[in-house]
N, CA, C and O atoms as a GROMACS GRO file, in nm:
protein
  624
    1UNK      N    1   2.767   4.092   1.804
    1UNK     CA    2   2.835   4.217   1.800
    1UNK      C    3   2.771   4.311   1.698
    1UNK      O    4   2.780   4.433   1.712
    2UNK      N    5   2.708   4.256   1.597
    2UNK     CA    6   2.659   4.340   1.488
    2UNK      C    7   2.565   4.448   1.537
    2UNK      O    8   2.573   4.562   1.490
    3UNK      N    9   2.474   4.416   1.631
    3UNK     CA   10   2.381   4.520   1.674
    3UNK      C   11   2.453   4.628   1.754
    3UNK      O   12   2.421   4.745   1.737
    4UNK      N   13   2.547   4.593   1.839
    4UNK     CA   14   2.622   4.692   1.916
    4UNK      C   15   2.711   4.775   1.825
    4UNK      O   16   2.726   4.896   1.846
    5UNK      N   17   2.770   4.712   1.724
    5UNK     CA   18   2.851   4.787   1.628
    5UNK      C   19   2.765   4.886   1.553
    5UNK      O   20   2.806   5.000   1.532
    6UNK      N   21   2.646   4.845   1.514
    6UNK     CA   22   2.554   4.934   1.444
    6UNK      C   23   2.512   5.051   1.530
    6UNK      O   24   2.501   5.164   1.481
    7UNK      N   25   2.489   5.025   1.657
    7UNK     CA   26   2.452   5.132   1.749
    7UNK      C   27   2.567   5.231   1.766
    7UNK      O   28   2.544   5.351   1.778
    8UNK      N   29   2.689   5.182   1.767
    8UNK     CA   30   2.805   5.268   1.782
    8UNK      C   31   2.826   5.357   1.660
    8UNK      O   32   2.846   5.478   1.675
    9UNK      N   33   2.821   5.299   1.541
    9UNK     CA   34   2.845   5.379   1.420
    9UNK      C   35   2.728   5.473   1.390
    9UNK      O   36   2.746   5.571   1.319
   10UNK      N   37   2.609   5.444   1.443
   10UNK     CA   38   2.492   5.530   1.421
   10UNK      C   39   2.478   5.638   1.528
   10UNK      O   40   2.386   5.720   1.520
   11UNK      N   41   2.567   5.640   1.627
   11UNK     CA   42   2.557   5.738   1.735
   11UNK      C   43   2.573   5.880   1.680
   11UNK      O   44   2.673   5.912   1.617
   12UNK      N   45   2.474   5.963   1.706
   12UNK     CA   46   2.477   6.102   1.660
   12UNK      C   47   2.520   6.192   1.775
   12UNK      O   48   2.504   6.159   1.892
   13UNK      N   49   2.575   6.307   1.738
   13UNK     CA   50   2.616   6.404   1.840
   13UNK      C   51   2.499   6.442   1.930
   13UNK      O   52   2.516   6.459   2.050
   14UNK      N   53   2.381   6.453   1.870
   14UNK     CA   54   2.261   6.490   1.947
   14UNK      C   55   2.221   6.383   2.047
   14UNK      O   56   2.145   6.411   2.140
   15UNK      N   57   2.270   6.260   2.031
   15UNK     CA   58   2.237   6.150   2.123
   15UNK      C   59   2.318   6.156   2.252
   15UNK      O   60   2.283   6.091   2.350
   16UNK      N   61   2.425   6.234   2.252
   16UNK     CA   62   2.512   6.244   2.370
   16UNK      C   63   2.481   6.373   2.446
   16UNK      O   64   2.500   6.483   2.394
   17UNK      N   65   2.434   6.358   2.568
   17UNK     CA   66   2.408   6.473   2.655
   17UNK      C   67   2.519   6.476   2.758
   17UNK      O   68   2.510   6.413   2.864
   18UNK      N   69   2.625   6.550   2.727
   18UNK     CA   70   2.743   6.552   2.813
   18UNK      C   71   2.715   6.617   2.948
   18UNK      O   72   2.774   6.578   3.049
   19UNK      N   73   2.625   6.715   2.952
   19UNK     CA   74   2.591   6.780   3.079
   19UNK      C   75   2.516   6.684   3.171
   19UNK      O   76   2.544   6.678   3.291
   20UNK      N   77   2.421   6.611   3.115
   20UNK     CA   78   2.345   6.515   3.195
   20UNK      C   79   2.424   6.387   3.218
   20UNK      O   80   2.394   6.310   3.309
   21UNK      N   81   2.527   6.364   3.134
   21UNK     CA   82   2.607   6.243   3.148
   21UNK      C   83   2.540   6.119   3.094
   21UNK      O   84   2.556   6.010   3.149
   22UNK      N   85   2.463   6.135   2.984
   22UNK     CA   86   2.392   6.019   2.928
   22UNK      C   87   2.409   6.013   2.776
   22UNK      O   88   2.436   6.114   2.710
   23UNK      N   89   2.392   5.893   2.724
   23UNK     CA   90   2.390   5.868   2.580
   23UNK      C   91   2.260   5.796   2.549
   23UNK      O   92   2.225   5.698   2.614
   24UNK      N   93   2.188   5.846   2.450
   24UNK     CA   94   2.065   5.781   2.405
   24UNK      C   95   2.100   5.689   2.288
   24UNK      O   96   2.146   5.736   2.183
   25UNK      N   97   2.079   5.562   2.306
   25UNK     CA   98   2.101   5.465   2.199
   25UNK      C   99   1.965   5.441   2.134
   25UNK      O  100   1.879   5.373   2.191
   26UNK      N  101   1.946   5.499   2.016
   26UNK     CA  102   1.814   5.497   1.956
   26UNK      C  103   1.809   5.436   1.817
   26UNK      O  104   1.700   5.402   1.770
   27UNK      N  105   1.923   5.421   1.749
   27UNK     CA  106   1.920   5.368   1.613
   27UNK      C  107   2.041   5.280   1.587
   27UNK      O  108   2.135   5.278   1.667
   28UNK      N  109   2.037   5.208   1.476
   28UNK     CA  110   2.145   5.117   1.440
   28UNK      C  111   2.156   5.104   1.290
   28UNK      O  112   2.055   5.085   1.222
   29UNK      N  113   2.277   5.115   1.237
   29UNK     CA  114   2.303   5.100   1.094
   29UNK      C  115   2.206   5.179   1.007
   29UNK      O  116   2.163   5.132   0.902
   30UNK      N  117   2.172   5.298   1.049
   30UNK     CA  118   2.086   5.382   0.968
   30UNK      C  119   1.938   5.354   0.985
   30UNK      O  120   1.854   5.426   0.932
   31UNK      N  121   1.904   5.249   1.060
   31UNK     CA  122   1.763   5.221   1.087
   31UNK      C  123   1.715   5.317   1.196
   31UNK      O  124   1.794   5.366   1.276
   32UNK      N  125   1.586   5.343   1.198
   32UNK     CA  126   1.531   5.437   1.296
   32UNK      C  127   1.518   5.377   1.435
   32UNK      O  128   1.485   5.448   1.530
   33UNK      N  129   1.545   5.248   1.449
   33UNK     CA  130   1.538   5.185   1.580
   33UNK      C  131   1.658   5.092   1.598
   33UNK      O  132   1.732   5.066   1.504
   34UNK      N  133   1.674   5.044   1.719
   34UNK     CA  134   1.780   4.946   1.747
   34UNK      C  135   1.726   4.807   1.716
   34UNK      O  136   1.609   4.790   1.681
   35UNK      N  137   1.811   4.708   1.729
   35UNK     CA  138   1.770   4.569   1.702
   35UNK      C  139   1.655   4.529   1.795
   35UNK      O  140   1.564   4.457   1.754
   36UNK      N  141   1.661   4.575   1.919
   36UNK     CA  142   1.555   4.542   2.015
   36UNK      C  143   1.432   4.628   2.001
   36UNK      O  144   1.337   4.613   2.079
   37UNK      N  145   1.429   4.719   1.904
   37UNK     CA  146   1.316   4.806   1.876
   37UNK      C  147   1.284   4.902   1.989
   37UNK      O  148   1.169   4.946   2.002
   38UNK      N  149   1.382   4.936   2.071
   38UNK     CA  150   1.359   5.031   2.179
   38UNK      C  151   1.486   5.111   2.204
   38UNK      O  152   1.598   5.062   2.183
   39UNK      N  153   1.468   5.233   2.249
   39UNK     CA  154   1.581   5.320   2.281
   39UNK      C  155   1.626   5.292   2.424
   39UNK      O  156   1.548   5.246   2.507
   40UNK      N  157   1.753   5.320   2.450
   40UNK     CA  158   1.806   5.303   2.585
   40UNK      C  159   1.885   5.429   2.621
   40UNK      O  160   1.955   5.486   2.538
   41UNK      N  161   1.872   5.470   2.745
   41UNK     CA  162   1.947   5.584   2.796
   41UNK      C  163   2.054   5.529   2.888
   41UNK      O  164   2.025   5.472   2.993
   42UNK      N  165   2.181   5.547   2.847
   42UNK     CA  166   2.293   5.490   2.922
   42UNK      C  167   2.377   5.599   2.986
   42UNK      O  168   2.394   5.707   2.928
   43UNK      N  169   2.430   5.572   3.106
   43UNK     CA  170   2.518   5.672   3.169
   43UNK      C  171   2.654   5.674   3.099
   43UNK      O  172   2.702   5.571   3.052
   44UNK      N  173   2.715   5.792   3.093
   44UNK     CA  174   2.850   5.806   3.039
   44UNK      C  175   2.946   5.793   3.156
   44UNK      O  176   2.940   5.871   3.251
   45UNK      N  177   3.033   5.695   3.150
   45UNK     CA  178   3.132   5.678   3.257
   45UNK      C  179   3.221   5.802   3.260
   45UNK      O  180   3.260   5.852   3.155
   46UNK      N  181   3.253   5.852   3.378
   46UNK     CA  182   3.335   5.974   3.388
   46UNK      C  183   3.468   5.966   3.312
   46UNK      O  184   3.514   6.067   3.258
   47UNK      N  185   3.529   5.848   3.306
   47UNK     CA  186   3.657   5.834   3.235
   47UNK      C  187   3.638   5.840   3.084
   47UNK      O  188   3.733   5.870   3.012
   48UNK      N  189   3.518   5.813   3.034
   48UNK     CA  190   3.490   5.819   2.891
   48UNK      C  191   3.460   5.961   2.844
   48UNK      O  192   3.481   5.994   2.727
   49UNK      N  193   3.410   6.045   2.933
   49UNK     CA  194   3.363   6.178   2.895
   49UNK      C  195   3.463   6.261   2.814
   49UNK      O  196   3.423   6.316   2.712
   50UNK      N  197   3.590   6.274   2.853
   50UNK     CA  198   3.682   6.356   2.772
   50UNK      C  199   3.706   6.299   2.632
   50UNK      O  200   3.724   6.375   2.537
   51UNK      N  201   3.706   6.168   2.618
   51UNK     CA  202   3.726   6.106   2.487
   51UNK      C  203   3.604   6.126   2.398
   51UNK      O  204   3.616   6.153   2.278
   52UNK      N  205   3.487   6.113   2.457
   52UNK     CA  206   3.364   6.134   2.382
   52UNK      C  207   3.353   6.281   2.340
   52UNK      O  208   3.313   6.311   2.228
   53UNK      N  209   3.387   6.371   2.430
   53UNK     CA  210   3.385   6.514   2.399
   53UNK      C  211   3.478   6.544   2.281
   53UNK      O  212   3.440   6.620   2.191
   54UNK      N  213   3.597   6.487   2.281
   54UNK     CA  214   3.692   6.510   2.173
   54UNK      C  215   3.643   6.448   2.042
   54UNK      O  216   3.660   6.507   1.935
   55UNK      N  217   3.582   6.330   2.048
   55UNK     CA  218   3.529   6.266   1.927
   55UNK      C  219   3.419   6.352   1.867
   55UNK      O  220   3.411   6.368   1.745
   56UNK      N  221   3.334   6.408   1.951
   56UNK     CA  222   3.226   6.494   1.903
   56UNK      C  223   3.285   6.621   1.840
   56UNK      O  224   3.240   6.665   1.735
   57UNK      N  225   3.385   6.679   1.905
   57UNK     CA  226   3.447   6.801   1.854
   57UNK      C  227   3.513   6.779   1.718
   57UNK      O  228   3.505   6.865   1.630
   58UNK      N  229   3.578   6.664   1.701
   58UNK     CA  230   3.653   6.638   1.578
   58UNK      C  231   3.568   6.586   1.462
   58UNK      O  232   3.611   6.591   1.347
   59UNK      N  233   3.451   6.537   1.491
   59UNK     CA  234   3.367   6.478   1.387
   59UNK      C  235   3.318   6.584   1.288
   59UNK      O  236   3.268   6.688   1.330
   60UNK      N  237   3.332   6.558   1.156
   60UNK     CA  238   3.288   6.653   1.056
   60UNK      C  239   3.139   6.641   1.020
   60UNK      O  240   3.090   6.714   0.934
   61UNK      N  241   3.069   6.550   1.084
   61UNK     CA  242   2.928   6.529   1.049
   61UNK      C  243   2.844   6.521   1.176
   61UNK      O  244   2.893   6.545   1.286
   62UNK      N  245   2.716   6.487   1.159
   62UNK     CA  246   2.627   6.472   1.274
   62UNK      C  247   2.660   6.347   1.355
   62UNK      O  248   2.618   6.334   1.470
   63UNK      N  249   2.735   6.253   1.295
   63UNK     CA  250   2.773   6.129   1.363
   63UNK      C  251   2.893   6.152   1.453
   63UNK      O  252   2.979   6.234   1.424
   64UNK      N  253   2.898   6.079   1.563
   64UNK     CA  254   3.012   6.090   1.654
   64UNK      C  255   3.134   6.017   1.596
   64UNK      O  256   3.246   6.066   1.607
   65UNK      N  257   3.112   5.902   1.534
   65UNK     CA  258   3.221   5.820   1.480
   65UNK      C  259   3.198   5.791   1.331
   65UNK      O  260   3.172   5.676   1.295
   66UNK      N  261   3.207   5.892   1.246
   66UNK     CA  262   3.180   5.870   1.104
   66UNK      C  263   3.299   5.806   1.033
   66UNK      O  264   3.410   5.800   1.086
   67UNK      N  265   3.272   5.758   0.912
   67UNK     CA  266   3.380   5.712   0.824
   67UNK      C  267   3.456   5.836   0.778
   67UNK      O  268   3.416   5.948   0.806
   68UNK      N  269   3.565   5.815   0.707
   68UNK     CA  270   3.650   5.925   0.662
   68UNK      C  271   3.574   6.026   0.576
   68UNK      O  272   3.607   6.145   0.574
   69UNK      N  273   3.472   5.980   0.507
   69UNK     CA  274   3.394   6.070   0.420
   69UNK      C  275   3.281   6.141   0.496
   69UNK      O  276   3.204   6.215   0.435
   70UNK      N  277   3.271   6.120   0.628
   70UNK     CA  278   3.168   6.185   0.708
   70UNK      C  279   3.039   6.108   0.718
   70UNK      O  280   2.951   6.144   0.797
   71UNK      N  281   3.025   6.002   0.639
   71UNK     CA  282   2.903   5.921   0.641
   71UNK      C  283   2.916   5.805   0.740
   71UNK      O  284   3.022   5.783   0.800
   72UNK      N  285   2.806   5.733   0.755
   72UNK     CA  286   2.808   5.618   0.844
   72UNK      C  287   2.894   5.506   0.784
   72UNK      O  288   2.892   5.484   0.663
   73UNK      N  289   2.967   5.436   0.869
   73UNK     CA  290   3.046   5.321   0.825
   73UNK      C  291   2.954   5.214   0.767
   73UNK      O  292   2.837   5.205   0.803
   74UNK      N  293   3.008   5.133   0.677
   74UNK     CA  294   2.929   5.024   0.619
   74UNK      C  295   2.923   4.906   0.715
   74UNK      O  296   2.997   4.900   0.813
   75UNK      N  297   2.834   4.814   0.684
   75UNK     CA  298   2.815   4.696   0.770
   75UNK      C  299   2.937   4.603   0.772
   75UNK      O  300   2.951   4.522   0.864
   76UNK      N  301   3.024   4.613   0.673
   76UNK     CA  302   3.142   4.525   0.671
   76UNK      C  303   3.259   4.584   0.749
   76UNK      O  304   3.372   4.537   0.735
   77UNK      N  305   3.235   4.685   0.828
   77UNK     CA  306   3.338   4.744   0.912
   77UNK      C  307   3.390   4.642   1.012
   77UNK      O  308   3.312   4.575   1.079
   78UNK      N  309   3.522   4.629   1.022
   78UNK     CA  310   3.583   4.536   1.117
   78UNK      C  311   3.620   4.613   1.244
   78UNK      O  312   3.732   4.662   1.258
   79UNK      N  313   3.523   4.623   1.337
   79UNK     CA  314   3.547   4.697   1.460
   79UNK      C  315   3.654   4.633   1.546
   79UNK      O  316   3.726   4.702   1.618
   80UNK      N  317   3.666   4.502   1.540
   80UNK     CA  318   3.770   4.434   1.619
   80UNK      C  319   3.908   4.480   1.572
   80UNK      O  320   3.997   4.503   1.654
   81UNK      N  321   3.926   4.492   1.442
   81UNK     CA  322   4.055   4.539   1.388
   81UNK      C  323   4.080   4.685   1.428
   81UNK      O  324   4.192   4.722   1.461
   82UNK      N  325   3.975   4.766   1.423
   82UNK     CA  326   3.989   4.905   1.465
   82UNK      C  327   4.026   4.913   1.613
   82UNK      O  328   4.107   4.997   1.653
   83UNK      N  329   3.966   4.826   1.695
   83UNK     CA  330   3.996   4.823   1.838
   83UNK      C  331   4.142   4.786   1.860
   83UNK      O  332   4.210   4.849   1.942
   84UNK      N  333   4.191   4.685   1.789
   84UNK     CA  334   4.332   4.645   1.805
   84UNK      C  335   4.425   4.758   1.766
   84UNK      O  336   4.525   4.783   1.834
   85UNK      N  337   4.395   4.828   1.657
   85UNK     CA  338   4.477   4.941   1.614
   85UNK      C  339   4.478   5.052   1.718
   85UNK      O  340   4.582   5.110   1.747
   86UNK      N  341   4.360   5.082   1.774
   86UNK     CA  342   4.351   5.186   1.877
   86UNK      C  343   4.428   5.146   2.002
   86UNK      O  344   4.492   5.229   2.066
   87UNK      N  345   4.421   5.018   2.036
   87UNK     CA  346   4.495   4.970   2.153
   87UNK      C  347   4.645   4.982   2.131
   87UNK      O  348   4.718   5.018   2.224
   88UNK      N  349   4.691   4.953   2.011
   88UNK     CA  350   4.834   4.969   1.980
   88UNK      C  351   4.876   5.114   1.996
   88UNK      O  352   4.977   5.144   2.059
   89UNK      N  353   4.796   5.204   1.937
   89UNK     CA  354   4.830   5.347   1.944
   89UNK      C  355   4.829   5.398   2.087
   89UNK      O  356   4.907   5.486   2.122
   90UNK      N  357   4.741   5.343   2.171
   90UNK     CA  358   4.730   5.385   2.310
   90UNK      C  359   4.834   5.317   2.400
   90UNK      O  360   4.845   5.351   2.518
   91UNK      N  361   4.909   5.222   2.344
   91UNK     CA  362   5.010   5.152   2.424
   91UNK      C  363   4.953   5.041   2.510
   91UNK      O  364   5.020   4.994   2.602
   92UNK      N  365   4.829   4.998   2.483
   92UNK     CA  366   4.768   4.888   2.558
   92UNK      C  367   4.806   4.758   2.491
   92UNK      O  368   4.726   4.698   2.418
   93UNK      N  369   4.928   4.715   2.516
   93UNK     CA  370   4.984   4.599   2.448
   93UNK      C  371   5.040   4.500   2.548
   93UNK      O  372   5.070   4.534   2.662
   94UNK      N  373   5.054   4.376   2.503
   94UNK     CA  374   5.116   4.272   2.585
   94UNK      C  375   5.267   4.277   2.575
   94UNK      O  376   5.337   4.216   2.656
   95UNK      N  377   5.319   4.348   2.480
   95UNK     CA  378   5.462   4.358   2.458
   95UNK      C  379   5.492   4.390   2.314
   95UNK      O  380   5.403   4.431   2.239
   96UNK      N  381   5.616   4.372   2.276
   96UNK     CA  382   5.658   4.404   2.140
   96UNK      C  383   5.742   4.290   2.084
   96UNK      O  384   5.822   4.229   2.155
   97UNK      N  385   5.722   4.264   1.957
   97UNK     CA  386   5.804   4.168   1.884
   97UNK      C  387   5.904   4.251   1.803
   97UNK      O  388   5.865   4.332   1.719
   98UNK      N  389   6.033   4.230   1.830
   98UNK     CA  390   6.139   4.304   1.761
   98UNK      C  391   6.197   4.215   1.652
   98UNK      O  392   6.240   4.103   1.679
   99UNK      N  393   6.198   4.266   1.528
   99UNK     CA  394   6.239   4.185   1.413
   99UNK      C  395   6.355   4.252   1.341
   99UNK      O  396   6.356   4.374   1.321
  100UNK      N  397   6.453   4.171   1.301
  100UNK     CA  398   6.562   4.220   1.217
  100UNK      C  399   6.520   4.200   1.072
  100UNK      O  400   6.503   4.088   1.025
  101UNK      N  401   6.503   4.311   1.002
  101UNK     CA  402   6.457   4.304   0.863
  101UNK      C  403   6.565   4.248   0.771
  101UNK      O  404   6.534   4.183   0.671
  102UNK      N  405   6.690   4.274   0.802
  102UNK     CA  406   6.799   4.223   0.718
  102UNK      C  407   6.805   4.070   0.726
  102UNK      O  408   6.809   4.002   0.624
  103UNK      N  409   6.804   4.018   0.848
  103UNK     CA  410   6.809   3.872   0.865
  103UNK      C  411   6.683   3.806   0.808
  103UNK      O  412   6.690   3.697   0.752
  104UNK      N  413   6.570   3.872   0.822
  104UNK     CA  414   6.445   3.820   0.766
  104UNK      C  415   6.455   3.810   0.614
  104UNK      O  416   6.413   3.711   0.555
  105UNK      N  417   6.512   3.913   0.551
  105UNK     CA  418   6.527   3.913   0.405
  105UNK      C  419   6.623   3.804   0.359
  105UNK      O  420   6.611   3.752   0.248
  106UNK      N  421   6.718   3.769   0.444
  106UNK     CA  422   6.814   3.664   0.411
  106UNK      C  423   6.758   3.524   0.437
  106UNK      O  424   6.824   3.424   0.406
  107UNK      N  425   6.638   3.516   0.492
  107UNK     CA  426   6.575   3.387   0.518
  107UNK      C  427   6.605   3.329   0.654
  107UNK      O  428   6.565   3.217   0.684
  108UNK      N  429   6.676   3.404   0.739
  108UNK     CA  430   6.705   3.359   0.876
  108UNK      C  431   6.658   3.467   0.974
  108UNK      O  432   6.740   3.534   1.038
  109UNK      N  433   6.526   3.483   0.987
  109UNK     CA  434   6.475   3.594   1.068
  109UNK      C  435   6.517   3.585   1.215
  109UNK      O  436   6.511   3.479   1.276
  110UNK      N  437   6.558   3.700   1.268
  110UNK     CA  438   6.586   3.710   1.411
  110UNK      C  439   6.471   3.786   1.474
  110UNK      O  440   6.442   3.899   1.435
  111UNK      N  441   6.405   3.724   1.574
  111UNK     CA  442   6.289   3.785   1.640
  111UNK      C  443   6.307   3.773   1.790
  111UNK      O  444   6.347   3.668   1.841
  112UNK      N  445   6.278   3.883   1.860
  112UNK     CA  446   6.283   3.885   2.007
  112UNK      C  447   6.154   3.946   2.059
  112UNK      O  448   6.095   4.032   1.994
  113UNK      N  449   6.110   3.902   2.176
  113UNK     CA  450   5.993   3.964   2.242
  113UNK      C  451   6.041   4.036   2.366
  113UNK      O  452   6.121   3.984   2.444
  114UNK      N  453   5.989   4.159   2.384
  114UNK     CA  454   6.023   4.240   2.500
  114UNK      C  455   5.900   4.317   2.546
  114UNK      O  456   5.807   4.336   2.468
  115UNK      N  457   5.898   4.362   2.672
  115UNK     CA  458   5.782   4.436   2.721
  115UNK      C  459   5.777   4.580   2.672
  115UNK      O  460   5.675   4.647   2.690
  116UNK      N  461   5.884   4.631   2.611
  116UNK     CA  462   5.886   4.770   2.566
  116UNK      C  463   5.936   4.779   2.422
  116UNK      O  464   5.978   4.680   2.363
  117UNK      N  465   5.931   4.900   2.367
  117UNK     CA  466   5.971   4.920   2.228
  117UNK      C  467   6.109   4.987   2.218
  117UNK      O  468   6.140   5.049   2.116
  118UNK      N  469   6.188   4.975   2.321
  118UNK     CA  470   6.320   5.040   2.322
  118UNK      C  471   6.407   4.989   2.207
  118UNK      O  472   6.391   4.876   2.160
  119UNK      N  473   6.498   5.075   2.164
  119UNK     CA  474   6.589   5.040   2.054
  119UNK      C  475   6.675   4.920   2.094
  119UNK      O  476   6.736   4.918   2.200
  120UNK      N  477   6.678   4.822   2.007
  120UNK     CA  478   6.761   4.704   2.026
  120UNK      C  479   6.829   4.671   1.894
  120UNK      O  480   6.782   4.712   1.787
  121UNK      N  481   6.938   4.598   1.902
  121UNK     CA  482   7.014   4.562   1.782
  121UNK      C  483   7.019   4.411   1.767
  121UNK      O  484   7.016   4.337   1.865
  122UNK      N  485   7.028   4.369   1.644
  122UNK     CA  486   7.035   4.226   1.612
  122UNK      C  487   7.171   4.172   1.656
  122UNK      O  488   7.273   4.231   1.622
  123UNK      N  489   7.174   4.063   1.731
  123UNK     CA  490   7.302   4.007   1.773
  123UNK      C  491   7.381   3.944   1.657
  123UNK      O  492   7.501   3.922   1.669
  124UNK      N  493   7.314   3.916   1.546
  124UNK     CA  494   7.379   3.854   1.430
  124UNK      C  495   7.446   3.958   1.340
  124UNK      O  496   7.562   3.942   1.302
  125UNK      N  497   7.371   4.064   1.304
  125UNK     CA  498   7.424   4.160   1.206
  125UNK      C  499   7.433   4.303   1.259
  125UNK      O  500   7.478   4.392   1.187
  126UNK      N  501   7.392   4.326   1.382
  126UNK     CA  502   7.397   4.456   1.448
  126UNK      C  503   7.305   4.562   1.387
  126UNK      O  504   7.321   4.681   1.414
  127UNK      N  505   7.208   4.521   1.305
  127UNK     CA  506   7.110   4.616   1.251
  127UNK      C  507   7.002   4.644   1.357
  127UNK      O  508   6.982   4.565   1.449
  128UNK      N  509   6.936   4.757   1.340
  128UNK     CA  510   6.828   4.794   1.430
  128UNK      C  511   6.714   4.693   1.419
  128UNK      O  512   6.677   4.652   1.310
  129UNK      N  513   6.660   4.653   1.534
  129UNK     CA  514   6.542   4.566   1.536
  129UNK      C  515   6.418   4.656   1.532
  129UNK      O  516   6.411   4.756   1.603
  130UNK      N  517   6.322   4.618   1.450
  130UNK     CA  518   6.200   4.696   1.435
  130UNK      C  519   6.092   4.640   1.526
  130UNK      O  520   6.052   4.524   1.509
  131UNK      N  521   6.043   4.720   1.623
  131UNK     CA  522   5.938   4.671   1.713
  131UNK      C  523   5.801   4.675   1.648
  131UNK      O  524   5.768   4.767   1.574
  132UNK      N  525   5.721   4.573   1.679
  132UNK     CA  526   5.582   4.566   1.634
  132UNK      C  527   5.497   4.539   1.758
  132UNK      O  528   5.518   4.440   1.827
  133UNK      N  529   5.402   4.628   1.786
  133UNK     CA  530   5.318   4.614   1.904
  133UNK      C  531   5.233   4.488   1.895
  133UNK      O  532   5.179   4.455   1.789
  134UNK      N  533   5.221   4.419   2.006
  134UNK     CA  534   5.135   4.300   2.018
  134UNK      C  535   5.018   4.339   2.107
  134UNK      O  536   5.030   4.338   2.229
  135UNK      N  537   4.902   4.373   2.046
  135UNK     CA  538   4.789   4.420   2.127
  135UNK      C  539   4.739   4.313   2.222
  135UNK      O  540   4.750   4.194   2.196
  136UNK      N  541   4.683   4.360   2.333
  136UNK     CA  542   4.624   4.267   2.429
  136UNK      C  543   4.517   4.185   2.362
  136UNK      O  544   4.452   4.230   2.268
  137UNK      N  545   4.498   4.065   2.410
  137UNK     CA  546   4.393   3.977   2.355
  137UNK      C  547   4.258   4.029   2.405
  137UNK      O  548   4.220   4.005   2.520
  138UNK      N  549   4.188   4.099   2.319
  138UNK     CA  550   4.059   4.153   2.355
  138UNK      C  551   3.971   4.156   2.231
  138UNK      O  552   4.016   4.187   2.121
  139UNK      N  553   3.846   4.122   2.252
  139UNK     CA  554   3.749   4.129   2.144
  139UNK      C  555   3.660   4.251   2.167
  139UNK      O  556   3.650   4.301   2.279
  140UNK      N  557   3.596   4.298   2.062
  140UNK     CA  558   3.506   4.411   2.077
  140UNK      C  559   3.398   4.379   2.180
  140UNK      O  560   3.358   4.466   2.257
  141UNK      N  561   3.351   4.256   2.180
  141UNK     CA  562   3.247   4.211   2.274
  141UNK      C  563   3.293   4.226   2.420
  141UNK      O  564   3.210   4.247   2.508
  142UNK      N  565   3.424   4.216   2.445
  142UNK     CA  566   3.475   4.227   2.582
  142UNK      C  567   3.451   4.365   2.642
  142UNK      O  568   3.456   4.380   2.764
  143UNK      N  569   3.424   4.465   2.560
  143UNK     CA  570   3.400   4.599   2.610
  143UNK      C  571   3.268   4.609   2.686
  143UNK      O  572   3.244   4.707   2.757
  144UNK      N  573   3.184   4.508   2.673
  144UNK     CA  574   3.055   4.510   2.744
  144UNK      C  575   3.074   4.493   2.894
  144UNK      O  576   2.987   4.534   2.970
  145UNK      N  577   3.183   4.436   2.939
  145UNK     CA  578   3.207   4.411   3.081
  145UNK      C  579   3.248   4.537   3.154
  145UNK      O  580   3.362   4.548   3.199
  146UNK      N  581   3.156   4.631   3.166
  146UNK     CA  582   3.188   4.757   3.233
  146UNK      C  583   3.127   4.759   3.371
  146UNK      O  584   3.031   4.688   3.400
  147UNK      N  585   3.186   4.842   3.456
  147UNK     CA  586   3.131   4.861   3.590
  147UNK      C  587   3.063   4.996   3.595
  147UNK      O  588   3.101   5.089   3.524
  148UNK      N  589   2.962   5.006   3.679
  148UNK     CA  590   2.897   5.134   3.698
  148UNK      C  591   2.987   5.221   3.785
  148UNK      O  592   3.061   5.168   3.868
  149UNK      N  593   2.981   5.353   3.766
  149UNK     CA  594   3.060   5.440   3.852
  149UNK      C  595   3.012   5.434   3.996
  149UNK      O  596   2.896   5.396   4.020
  150UNK      N  597   3.095   5.469   4.093
  150UNK     CA  598   3.052   5.466   4.232
  150UNK      C  599   2.931   5.555   4.254
  150UNK      O  600   2.909   5.650   4.178
  151UNK      N  601   2.853   5.527   4.358
  151UNK     CA  602   2.731   5.601   4.385
  151UNK      C  603   2.756   5.751   4.394
  151UNK      O  604   2.672   5.830   4.351
  152UNK      N  605   2.869   5.792   4.447
  152UNK     CA  606   2.896   5.934   4.467
  152UNK      C  607   2.906   6.010   4.336
  152UNK      O  608   2.888   6.131   4.333
  153UNK      N  609   2.937   5.940   4.224
  153UNK     CA  610   2.950   6.010   4.097
  153UNK      C  611   2.827   5.997   4.009
  153UNK      O  612   2.823   6.051   3.898
  154UNK      N  613   2.724   5.925   4.057
  154UNK     CA  614   2.601   5.912   3.980
  154UNK      C  615   2.517   6.037   3.998
  154UNK      O  616   2.520   6.102   4.102
  155UNK      N  617   2.442   6.069   3.895
  155UNK     CA  618   2.350   6.183   3.902
  155UNK      C  619   2.213   6.132   3.942
  155UNK      O  620   2.177   6.018   3.916
  156UNK      N  621   2.138   6.219   4.006
  156UNK     CA  622   1.998   6.188   4.034
  156UNK      C  623   1.985   6.123   4.161
  156UNK      O  624   1.874   6.089   4.202
   0.00000   0.00000   0.00000
């Protein structure tokens, strides 16, 4: 994953040609080349285009996905954790674990699992149950399993 993570954090705005629908993968972790020592021109999937456009628009630096300070992320970046957080925010979850904080503090935690985050109450003390998203089981590496767009949407 390290080389793909490096390629992602090193992606510059100039590497994305939204009109042509391609991304040039040319560097990694600040190095002038990728791990394989060669650049690759990849198609941008049509469903990715609006998200990539927004990331480019919002970025305060030449990088598409900079750290909060505008610089490149460090090598100890936990992309898997970032992916899980993004999945939670996007609602891509297996369900929710609802916890009663009062019962938990008393040492007798009440926990329920449900497919949604709807308001629920503890059957023991009638306090609000706090939902916690349970992200889908996915690793950053799993993102490699992509399909090419249908022939009709390919350029050239």
